[in-house]
C-alpha positions in Angstrom: 9.9 -2.7 -7.3 6.7 -2.4 -5.4 3.1 -3.4 -7.0 -0.3 -4.5 -6.3 -1.6 -7.1 -8.6 -4.9 -7.1 -10.4 -5.0 -10.7 -11.2 -2.4 -13.6 -10.4 -2.0 -16.7 -12.3 -2.7 -19.9 -10.8 0.4 -21.4 -11.6 3.4 -22.9 -9.2 5.2 -19.9 -7.4 8.8 -20.0 -6.6 11.0 -23.0 -5.2 10.8 -21.5 -1.7 7.4 -21.4 0.4 6.8 -19.8 3.6 3.6 -20.4 5.5 2.8 -18.3 8.4 0.0 -17.8 10.8 -0.6 -14.3 12.4 0.7 -13.8 15.9 -0.7 -11.9 18.8 1.6 -8.9 18.7 -15.9 -7.2 -8.7 -16.2 -4.2 -5.8 -17.8 -2.6 -8.6 -15.6 0.7 -8.0 -15.5 3.3 -10.9 -12.3 3.5 -12.6 -11.1 7.1 -11.5 -7.9 8.3 -9.7 -4.6 6.4 -9.5 -3.8 2.8 -8.9 -3.7 1.3 -5.2 0.2 1.3 -5.4 2.8 3.7 -7.0 5.2 1.6 -9.0 8.7 3.4 -8.8 11.6 2.7 -11.2 14.7 0.8 -9.7 18.1 1.1 -10.6 21.3 -1.0 -9.8 23.8 0.5 -7.6 27.4 -0.3 -8.4 29.7 -1.3 -5.6 32.5 1.0 -4.4 36.3 -0.3 -4.9 38.4 0.6 -2.0 40.8 3.8 -2.7 44.0 1.5 -3.3 42.2 -0.9 -5.7 40.7 1.9 -7.5 44.0 3.6 -8.0 45.7 0.3 -9.1 43.0 -0.4 -11.7 42.3 2.9 -13.0 39.6 2.8 -15.9 38.4 -0.9 -14.6 34.9 -1.7 -14.2 34.7 -2.1 -10.5 30.9 -2.2 -10.3 28.8 -5.4 -9.1 25.2 -6.3 -8.9 23.5 -6.9 -5.8 21.9 -10.4 -5.8 18.0 -10.1 -5.6 15.0 -12.2 -5.4 11.4 -11.5 -5.1 8.3 -12.6 -2.9 4.7 -13.3 -3.9 2.1 -14.0 -1.4 -1.6 -13.8 -0.3 -3.3 -12.7 2.9 -6.1 -15.1 4.0 -8.7 -14.8 6.6 -9.2 -18.0 8.8 -12.3 -18.2 10.6 -15.8 -17.0 9.9 -15.7 -13.5 8.3 -18.2 -11.1 9.9 -20.9 -9.4 7.5 -20.0 -5.7 7.0 -23.0 -3.4 6.7 -22.8 -0.5 4.3 -21.4 2.6 5.3 -24.1 4.5 3.2 -27.1 2.8 1.8 -28.4 4.6 -1.6 -30.9 7.0 -0.7 -30.1 7.5 2.9 -31.0 10.7 4.4 -27.6 12.0 5.1 -25.7 15.2 4.4 -25.2 16.1 0.8 -27.3 13.0 0.2 -27.8 13.8 -3.6 -24.3 12.9 -4.2 -23.2 11.1 -1.0 -26.1 8.6 -1.1 -26.5 8.2 -5.0 -24.9 4.7 -4.7 -24.2 2.3 -1.8 -20.8 2.8 -0.1 -19.2 -0.2 1.3 -17.2 -0.3 4.5 -13.8 -0.9 3.2 -12.2 -1.7 6.7 -12.8 -5.5 5.8 -13.2 -6.9 2.2 -12.8 -10.4 1.9 -13.0 -12.5 -1.4 -15.1 -15.7 -1.7 -12.0 -17.9 -0.5 -10.8 -15.6 2.3 -8.5 -13.4 0.6 -8.2 -10.1 2.5 -8.1 -6.7 0.3 -6.0 -3.4 1.5 -3.5 -5.3 3.8 -0.2 -3.5 4.0 3.0 -5.6 3.8 6.4 -3.7 3.7 9.8 -3.3 5.3 9.6 -0.7 7.9 13.5 0.2 7.0 15.5 0.2 3.8 17.4 -3.0 3.8 21.4 -3.3 3.2 22.2 -3.5 -0.5 18.6 -2.5 -1.4 17.5 -0.3 -4.3 16.8 3.3 -4.0 13.5 4.6 -4.3 13.0 6.9 -7.3 10.2 9.5 -7.3 8.0 9.3 -10.3 8.0 12.6 -12.1 4.2 12.5 -12.6 1.9 13.2 -9.5 -0.1 10.4 -8.1 -3.9 10.8 -8.3 -6.1 10.6 -5.2 -9.6 11.1 -6.3 -13.1 11.1 -4.6 -16.4 10.2 -6.0 -19.9 9.8 -4.3 -18.1 11.0 -1.1 -15.6 7.9 -1.0 -11.7 8.1 -1.6 -10.0 6.4 -4.3 -7.8 4.5 -3.7 -8.6 3.2 -0.1 -4.9 2.1 0.4 -1.6 3.1 -1.3 2.1 3.1 -0.7 3.8 6.0 -1.9 7.5 6.8 -2.3 8.7 9.8 -0.2 8.5 13.1 -2.2 5.9 11.7 -4.5 3.4 14.5 -5.2 0.0 13.5 -4.3 -2.7 15.5 -6.4 -6.1 15.5 -4.9 -8.9 15.6 -7.3 -12.8 15.5 -6.7 -15.7 14.1 -8.9 -18.2 15.4 -6.7 -20.5 18.6 -6.8 -20.2 18.9 -3.3 -17.4 20.4 -1.2 -14.8 18.1 0.6 -11.6 18.5 2.8 -8.6 16.3 3.0 -7.4 15.8 6.5 -3.9 13.8 6.9 -2.9 12.4 10.2 0.7 11.6 10.0 3.2 11.1 12.7 6.6 12.1 11.2 5.2 14.4 8.2 3.4 17.8 8.3 -0.3 17.6 8.7 -2.6 18.6 5.7 -6.3 20.1 6.5 -7.5 21.8 3.4 -10.6 22.1 1.6 -11.3 20.5 -2.0 -13.8 22.6 -4.2 -16.6 20.7 -5.8 -15.6 18.9 -9.2 -11.8 19.9 -9.0 -10.7 17.9 -11.6 -7.2 19.9 -11.6 -6.0 19.0 -8.4 -5.2 22.2 -6.7 -4.5 20.8 -3.5 -1.0 18.8 -3.6 0.3 16.7 -0.9 4.0 15.6 -0.4 5.3 13.4 2.2 9.1 14.3 2.8 9.3 11.3 5.4 8.9 7.7 5.7 6.2 6.7 8.2 6.6 3.6 10.4 2.7 2.7 9.9 0.0 3.9 7.3 -1.5 7.3 8.1 -5.1 8.1 8.2 -6.7 10.4 5.8 -10.2 11.8 6.3 -13.0 14.4 5.2 -14.3 16.3 8.2 -17.6 17.2 6.1 -18.2 13.4 5.6 -17.2 11.5 8.8 -17.4 8.0 7.2 -14.8 9.0 4.3 -11.4 7.4 5.1 -8.2 6.1 3.4 -4.7 5.0 4.3 -1.7 6.4 3.0 1.9 4.7 3.6 5.1 6.6 2.4 8.4 4.7 2.4 11.7 5.7 1.6 12.5 2.5 -0.3 10.8 0.4 -2.7 9.7 -2.6 -0.5 6.1 -2.4 0.3 2.7 -3.3 -1.3 -1.0 -3.5 -0.5 -3.1 -6.4 -1.3 -5.4 -6.6 -4.0 -9.2 -7.8 -4.1 -8.0 -11.4 -3.8 -5.4 -10.7 -0.8 -2.6 -11.2 -3.2 0.7 -9.1 -3.2 4.1 -9.1 -4.7 7.4 -7.3 -4.0 10.4 -7.8 -6.3 14.2 -6.7 -6.5 14.9 -7.7 -2.7 18.3 -8.3 -1.7 19.3 -11.9 -0.8 18.8 -12.7 2.8 16.0 -12.9 5.6 13.9 -10.1 6.0 11.4 -8.9 8.6 8.1 -7.6 7.0 5.5 -5.8 8.8 1.9 -6.8 8.1 -0.7 -4.0 8.9 -4.4 -3.8 8.4 -6.9 -1.2 9.8 -9.4 -4.1 10.8 -6.9 -5.8 13.2 -6.8 -5.5 16.8 -3.8 -3.1 17.3 -3.6 -2.9 13.5 -0.8 -5.5 13.2 -1.3 -8.9 11.9 2.2 -9.5 12.0 5.0 -7.1 13.3 7.9 -9.3 12.2 7.2 -11.4 9.5 10.6 -13.3 8.5 11.0 -14.3 5.3 14.2 -15.5 3.4 14.9 -14.1 0.0 17.3 -16.4 -2.2 19.0 -15.4 -5.5 16.9 -15.6 -8.3 13.9 -17.1 -6.8 10.5 -16.3 -5.8 9.1 -17.1 -2.3 5.6 -17.7 -1.8 4.4 -16.4 1.3 0.9 -17.5 2.9 -0.3 -15.4 5.7 -3.3 -16.5 7.8 -5.1 -14.1 9.5 -7.3 -15.3 12.1 -10.9 -13.7 12.2 -10.5 -13.6 16.2 -7.9 -10.7 15.4 -10.5 -8.4 14.0 -11.8 -5.4 15.8 -14.7 -4.0 14.1 
């Protein structure tokens, strides 16, 4: 399953450790809306016996569990982190200032913890691995909210066919405009204080990279959605940490993507070996020289 962690213990990770440097090629948020990552259920896949074997052993259990392991890691900025100015300062004279400038709005393109952990970094497999678990679409919609002219959450991994219900906690109108490559674009108004979620979005296809979500009424509003057709993706938490479990044993190539990186890719092909029953630690170094802000 995929998940975004809130707090990770400081204990020893797994037996294997991978340390990688990037190649070339609390926040004080209100608790509203959905979490940063959908946690789909997973189920074991029974292996298929060949026809002859099935005929010879009718009624026998031919299923076998695929061996799996997991990874747990951290994305850490190396070098000096630039100071990020506020997108909106409280009291600023802007459109819909009574709502949009009621509080400070941070620039979420780069959020770095005191020891260099980078939040909102996507780590994922671009394609479903052989022997991987199928993604299961949750029955409940994912809540995508907005308050004080800011989207919540800023980043999220979603399973394909998951219903995204768009809410608003603002007394001014918004619109939600998506910029996908493979899915149909959505550009629809959201009424003030819509707590029912009349606008719903469903991504039917997986995207190769996260897609932007914007509000055309308030140009600074921005978020990123990544629909996947497998459960092997996550976004880093406020400390730069992430975890992905139930990975088939073998070496997998992960994409590490961040909106503030020049070209967006911190790593295009991050090779990580997964061993049966083990948790591999992955430390990803993100040089500040890669930033483009």
